[in-house]
Each structure stands twice: as C-alpha cells, then as structure tokens.
C-alpha positions as semicolon CSV with decimal commas, in nm:
position;residue;x (nm);y (nm);z (nm)
1;M;3,485;0,928;2,039
2;S;3,164;0,886;2,207
3;D;3,009;0,681;1,927
4;Q;3,290;0,420;1,942
5;H;3,215;0,392;2,314
6;D;2,862;0,259;2,275
7;G;2,973;0,024;2,007
8;R;2,837;0,232;1,710
9;R;2,995;0,393;1,417
10;S;2,913;0,653;1,160
11;F;2,706;0,553;0,862
12;L;3,013;0,569;0,618
13;D;3,221;0,353;0,867
14;W;2,983;0,065;0,880
15;F;2,897;0,104;0,500
16;S;3,242;0,063;0,409
17;E;3,301;-0,232;0,611
18;L;2,979;-0,417;0,523
19;F;3,081;-0,403;0,128
20;S;3,434;-0,471;0,169
21;G;3,361;-0,849;0,076
22;E;3,145;-0,732;-0,221
23;P;2,813;-0,942;-0,205
24;S;2,757;-1,122;-0,515
25;D;2,383;-1,123;-0,516
26;R;2,077;-0,968;-0,321
27;L;2,066;-1,283;-0,090
28;E;2,419;-1,218;0,019
29;L;2,370;-0,855;0,057
30;R;2,074;-0,913;0,306
31;E;2,276;-1,151;0,494
32;T;2,561;-0,900;0,529
33;L;2,286;-0,645;0,630
34;R;2,142;-0,875;0,884
35;D;2,502;-0,956;1,027
36;A;2,573;-0,589;1,051
37;A;2,248;-0,550;1,254
38;D;2,356;-0,849;1,470
39;R;2,702;-0,671;1,532
40;Q;2,509;-0,344;1,621
41;L;2,649;-0,156;1,329
42;V;2,327;-0,059;1,224
43;D;1,997;-0,078;1,423
44;A;1,670;-0,222;1,319
45;N;1,497;0,091;1,200
46;E;1,794;0,171;0,975
47;L;1,802;-0,184;0,859
48;N;1,425;-0,197;0,748
49;I;1,482;0,135;0,564
50;I;1,771;-0,026;0,363
51;F;1,566;-0,349;0,301
52;G;1,268;-0,122;0,216
53;A;1,467;0,064;-0,034
54;L;1,608;-0,265;-0,197
55;Q;1,260;-0,393;-0,217
56;V;1,109;-0,071;-0,382
57;S;1,401;-0,087;-0,653
58;D;1,240;-0,423;-0,791
59;M;0,880;-0,307;-0,756
60;Q;0,632;-0,154;-1,002
61;A;0,289;0,055;-0,958
62;R;0,092;-0,267;-0,987
63;D;0,262;-0,413;-0,685
64;I;0,119;-0,143;-0,446
65;M;-0,160;0,037;-0,602
66;I;-0,500;0,053;-0,447
67;P;-0,707;-0,167;-0,693
68;R;-1,015;-0,010;-0,847
69;T;-1,230;-0,235;-0,652
70;Q;-1,115;-0,067;-0,332
71;M;-1,061;0,299;-0,471
72;A;-1,251;0,581;-0,280
73;Y;-1,372;0,829;-0,561
74;L;-1,596;1,098;-0,622
75;R;-1,827;1,187;-0,935
76;D;-1,837;1,496;-1,108
77;D;-2,209;1,537;-1,094
78;E;-2,269;1,469;-0,731
79;P;-2,393;1,756;-0,497
80;A;-2,172;1,933;-0,241
81;E;-2,331;1,749;0,048
82;E;-2,276;1,396;-0,091
83;I;-1,902;1,488;-0,172
84;L;-1,855;1,615;0,187
85;R;-2,000;1,309;0,313
86;K;-1,771;1,082;0,115
87;V;-1,470;1,291;0,217
88;V;-1,539;1,268;0,579
89;Q;-1,625;0,900;0,572
90;A;-1,310;0,824;0,376
91;R;-1,061;1,047;0,550
92;H;-0,823;1,053;0,258
93;S;-0,649;1,386;0,136
94;R;-0,700;1,329;-0,232
95;F;-0,965;1,184;-0,441
96;P;-1,009;1,080;-0,815
97;V;-1,300;1,236;-0,959
98;I;-1,479;1,022;-1,235
99;G;-1,732;1,085;-1,504
100;D;-1,947;0,836;-1,655
101;D;-1,725;0,528;-1,504
102;L;-1,426;0,446;-1,339
103;D;-1,220;0,473;-1,694
104;D;-1,357;0,825;-1,724
105;V;-1,103;0,995;-1,460
106;K;-1,156;1,392;-1,492
107;G;-0,891;1,480;-1,230
108;I;-0,792;1,479;-0,873
109;L;-0,963;1,657;-0,592
110;H;-0,764;1,788;-0,283
111;A;-0,994;1,758;0,011
112;K;-0,851;2,095;0,162
113;D;-0,983;2,248;-0,133
114;L;-1,342;2,206;0,002
115;L;-1,279;2,428;0,288
116;Q;-1,398;2,695;0,081
117;L;-1,765;2,556;0,113
118;A;-1,760;2,679;0,462
119;L;-1,755;3,028;0,342
120;K;-2,013;3,047;0,065
121;E;-2,342;2,854;-0,009
122;S;-2,325;2,492;-0,146
123;R;-2,536;2,579;-0,436
124;D;-2,233;2,789;-0,596
125;F;-2,024;2,465;-0,570
126;N;-1,910;2,308;-0,894
127;I;-1,640;2,031;-0,840
128;K;-1,528;2,081;-1,197
129;D;-1,373;2,414;-1,097
130;M;-1,178;2,247;-0,828
131;I;-1,037;1,930;-0,986
132;R;-0,659;1,929;-1,077
133;P;-0,504;1,728;-1,378
134;A;-0,460;1,362;-1,296
135;T;-0,111;1,198;-1,337
136;V;-0,157;0,883;-1,547
137;V;0,111;0,592;-1,514
138;P;0,108;0,232;-1,634
139;E;0,111;-0,046;-1,414
140;S;0,463;-0,143;-1,502
141;K;0,595;0,208;-1,385
142;R;0,890;0,143;-1,164
143;L;0,843;0,274;-0,805
144;M;1,189;0,448;-0,789
145;V;1,097;0,637;-1,114
146;L;0,760;0,717;-0,991
147;L;0,894;0,849;-0,681
148;Q;1,119;1,092;-0,858
149;D;0,823;1,197;-1,090
150;F;0,607;1,255;-0,760
151;R;0,889;1,476;-0,619
152;S;0,972;1,694;-0,946
153;T;0,586;1,726;-1,033
154;R;0,470;1,785;-0,667
155;N;0,195;1,540;-0,746
156;H;0,122;1,306;-0,456
157;M;-0,128;1,083;-0,644
158;A;-0,130;0,885;-0,984
159;V;-0,397;0,689;-1,156
160;V;-0,256;0,356;-1,277
161;V;-0,378;0,211;-1,601
162;D;-0,340;-0,134;-1,783
163;E;-0,231;-0,181;-2,135
164;Y;-0,585;-0,110;-2,255
165;G;-0,607;0,208;-2,084
166;H;-0,851;0,102;-1,815
167;V;-0,808;0,225;-1,479
168;S;-0,643;-0,048;-1,257
169;G;-0,616;0,151;-0,936
170;V;-0,446;0,448;-0,776
171;V;-0,098;0,500;-0,612
172;T;0,016;0,780;-0,392
173;I;0,349;0,890;-0,276
174;E;0,279;0,794;0,076
175;D;0,221;0,430;-0,072
176;V;0,591;0,433;-0,213
177;L;0,717;0,580;0,106
178;E;0,562;0,317;0,321
179;Q;0,745;0,037;0,114
180;I;1,056;0,199;0,236
181;V;1,010;0,316;0,593
182;G;0,702;0,095;0,691
183;D;0,722;-0,231;0,862
184;I;0,907;-0,423;0,622
185;E;0,992;-0,703;0,844
186;D;0,823;-0,802;1,162
187;E;0,708;-1,091;1,379
188;H;0,447;-1,161;1,115
189;D;0,700;-1,142;0,804
190;I;0,631;-1,359;0,495
191;D;0,898;-1,428;0,248
192;E;0,874;-1,213;-0,051
193;E;0,830;-1,510;-0,280
194;R;0,527;-1,675;-0,065
195;Y;0,175;-1,534;0,008
196;V;0,084;-1,796;0,272
197;N;0,279;-1,895;0,552
198;Q;0,139;-2,173;0,767
199;L;0,186;-2,142;1,155
200;D;0,023;-2,445;1,294
201;E;-0,222;-2,705;1,166
202;K;-0,509;-2,449;1,176
203;T;-0,341;-2,107;1,133
204;W;-0,180;-1,913;0,853
205;N;-0,067;-1,586;0,784
206;V;-0,159;-1,458;0,433
207;K;-0,108;-1,147;0,243
208;A;-0,413;-0,967;0,174
209;T;-0,280;-0,930;-0,200
210;T;-0,311;-1,317;-0,243
211;T;-0,551;-1,354;-0,549
212;V;-0,881;-1,514;-0,477
213;E;-0,794;-1,793;-0,715
214;D;-0,469;-1,882;-0,531
215;F;-0,658;-1,860;-0,211
216;N;-0,922;-2,090;-0,308
217;E;-0,670;-2,339;-0,441
218;Y;-0,457;-2,336;-0,127
219;F;-0,742;-2,352;0,114
220;D;-1,007;-2,568;-0,099
221;R;-1,244;-2,267;-0,119
222;E;-1,494;-2,149;-0,374
223;Y;-1,488;-1,768;-0,304
224;D;-1,624;-1,578;-0,589
225;D;-1,343;-1,390;-0,794
226;E;-1,574;-1,204;-1,001
227;E;-1,636;-0,885;-0,765
228;F;-1,297;-0,908;-0,603
229;D;-0,925;-0,997;-0,737
230;T;-0,762;-1,056;-0,397
231;I;-0,877;-1,214;-0,057
232;G;-0,825;-0,874;0,092
233;G;-1,123;-0,726;-0,124
234;I;-1,334;-1,026;0,012
235;V;-1,237;-0,958;0,366
236;L;-1,314;-0,584;0,359
237;K;-1,664;-0,657;0,221
238;A;-1,731;-0,889;0,491
239;F;-1,613;-0,617;0,748
240;G;-1,815;-0,334;0,573
241;H;-1,552;-0,069;0,674
242;L;-1,173;-0,028;0,666
243;P;-1,066;-0,255;0,968
244;E;-0,780;-0,156;1,193
245;R;-0,516;-0,420;1,335
246;G;-0,650;-0,669;1,544
247;E;-1,009;-0,676;1,426
248;R;-1,163;-0,991;1,337
249;V;-1,430;-1,135;1,086
250;K;-1,577;-1,474;1,014
251;I;-1,641;-1,596;0,657
252;D;-1,781;-1,963;0,697
253;D;-1,540;-2,140;0,886
254;L;-1,264;-1,920;0,844
255;E;-1,176;-1,645;1,102
256;F;-0,971;-1,355;0,969
257;K;-0,784;-1,124;1,170
258;V;-0,599;-0,835;1,066
259;L;-0,234;-0,819;1,148
260;N;-0,105;-0,538;0,947
261;A;-0,323;-0,234;0,801
262;D;-0,281;0,130;0,740
263;S;-0,522;0,422;0,651
264;R;-0,591;0,293;0,311
265;R;-0,567;-0,092;0,289
266;V;-0,530;-0,424;0,461
267;R;-0,195;-0,583;0,436
268;L;-0,166;-0,900;0,622
269;L;-0,423;-1,133;0,753
270;Q;-0,409;-1,429;1,011
271;V;-0,636;-1,702;0,903
272;R;-0,768;-1,950;1,146
273;Q;-0,995;-2,256;1,074
274;R;-1,263;-2,292;1,338
C-alpha cells in the first residue's frame, strides 16, 4: 500500500500500536505520543492536536477566558456612530452589551447585524433591538462540556461569572478550539506547571497569564496589581493596542517582546533585562 511505502500508517493502525502498552498516566501517554512522532507514525500537526485535546480535557473556562479588564464591550445607551467606531477598532465578531456596569450584561451583539445600518438612517438604530440572549457560565465550567454546549446551542460566546455572580470575563468557541488546534508546543514552549522559563542570565519566557503578584515576586518588582491581574494586562496597557507577534515595549528596565498572540490576547512574552 502507498501509505506503507512512505513509512506512515492509517490512524487506527498507529493508534492501536501506541496503546498496546497501556500507559499508566498522562506523562507516559505524552511520552508514548512523542515516541510515535519520532517514528513518523504521526506528524507534528496531529501530535499537537492530540496534546491540545488532552490539555483541554483538564481545563476550565477560567483558564482561557478573556478577563474583564481586557474585554471589548458595548453600552446599550451609546449612539450608533460610537458603536460602529468600537466595532471597527476591535475587529471582533461578537460583543457583550452592558447596561450600568460590566456586571449588568444585557446580551450579545453580532457585528454582522450592524450591516443594516448601511440601509437606514442611524437615528432609527436601537441596539436593544439587535442584542441576543447571553449565555452565562461559571468559571469552573469544563471546556469539553462548554464546547459541547456551544455546538448544541450554536452560540459562539459565553459570559463567565464568578461564585458571586460578578462577570469575570468572556470565552468564545474560537478560544476553546485554539487550545486544541493552536500552537500547543513550539520553540518557546513552557511546561504546563510553570509560568516563567529562564533562558539565560537576563532573558526569560513568561506566560502572559502570570499574575502580577507572582511576576513581582519572581522579578523583584512593584507593579500595581489593582488595575490588572496579570502581567499581560500591564504589557497591553504599555502598548496601548493589541500587539502582534514580534512587537516590543519597554517598562522600566525590562523589555517585553510578544512571542505568541492572536486576534484577542497576548499569550507569551519574552522578558529581557536591559
């Protein structure tokens, strides 16, 4: 068969061979999968997807949500011109719509629904007529269950709340899928258990979700943790915009370089002491 000539086998063939030894824990399972990649039974893309699925099975909504400090949202009393400006600037497809404050979520607006503004006068616009009901989930919602809910309800965004009912952030189906098919492991990879990986005397790779408190303790800093919970929030403020991979910004004597980012958030930073 042609697939045997190039050293590859069908999915069922290599999957059966992989687990003939029955790995006893996740660590052994990962080692078995890496060994399969070394033997070209599975390629790197397939390996990343499997690792991503394993990772997602252990994760909750709080682990990947866009925190409230970084949420792009609209107010239900804003004029059409301001809403259009925010939508164009953020370039997202869905936006939470709030009332008095961030804990007063009225619903979700789909950016595509604003196309009708091109056909009528903006004075006829009422955002309350366009918003759709918001799906609300707890921070502890398992991602695999959330993904199933997204598929069954055809909703693509959920509002995440804490145990007191306060909004913690938002999560989308794209956020969940990126955990599976995104860059799970690359040349900048950091172990799941660690948030900081020292490369040399003055260079570190740091996950953007590292809390400001932990960052301050590790790097002996005094960054304010009142406005932002994570170092990613502080770096975003310093940039003044959502940066792309490779962009740099300096805060005090530390230079932050974006190693991994998508259209919604910064994921991984390189920190260099100058």
